[in-house]
C-alpha positions, 0 to 999 in steps of 0.5 A: 580666252575672251572676257565677256560681260553682260550689262542688263537693264530695262534702259527705259530710256537709256541714259548718260548714266547707263552710257558711263557704265558701258564705257567703263565695262567696254574698256575692261572686257573684250565683249559687253552684251547690253541686254534690254531685259523685259520685266513682266511686272513693268510696263515699258514707256518706250518701244524696245526695238526703237530703243535698241536701235537708238542705243546702237546709234549711241554706241556707234556715235561714241566709238564703242565697238565691242558692245552688242545690244539685244532684247531678252525676256528671260532670266539673265543668269540663263542668258549668261549660261547660254552665251558663255558670259562670266561677268555681270556688270552693274552700276551703283549710285548708292548703298541702296543700289548695292543692297538691291544688287546683292540680293539679285546676285544671290539668286543669279548665282543659284542659277549660274554659280560661275557668274561673277559680279563687277560693280562700277560706281556711277558718275551721274548719281542723280541720273536715272531712267525714272528721273528722265521720264518724270522730267519729260512728263512735265515738259522739261528738256531731258537732252542733257541726261541722255545720249544724242541718239536717245534724245532724238528718239525721245523728241519723236512723238512715236516713241511710246509703246 
């Protein structure tokens, strides 16, 4: 039986930290669904479709072939049930991330009781989408914090929503 996992996030933008988690998950699971979750409470800085395309290029450039990138605007636990996915992948930078993820896990387990969580320790603990956006806002070069395909997207003046 194929072991499938979902790795959801806003990926606004997709960073090297996200890529580290994808590499780890893709080495363990047969199929990883990277789901760009649309949060109705948050305004995106970067267009979903263009980010999805850049993420797909980043995966291809890295030789990762068992991952699929999609955009979803519903509850992730509903997505896992619908696609027969048994595992939720999350990256942890610190204990605050763990506490936050455990609260979300409880809610998701109410919707999909069979869903299991797998946590990976983030290697780039200082890298976050928020940090990349902040540095970029102040004119800093962020290319060392994101995969090259994402850096190319961010260098394009039409990436914002």
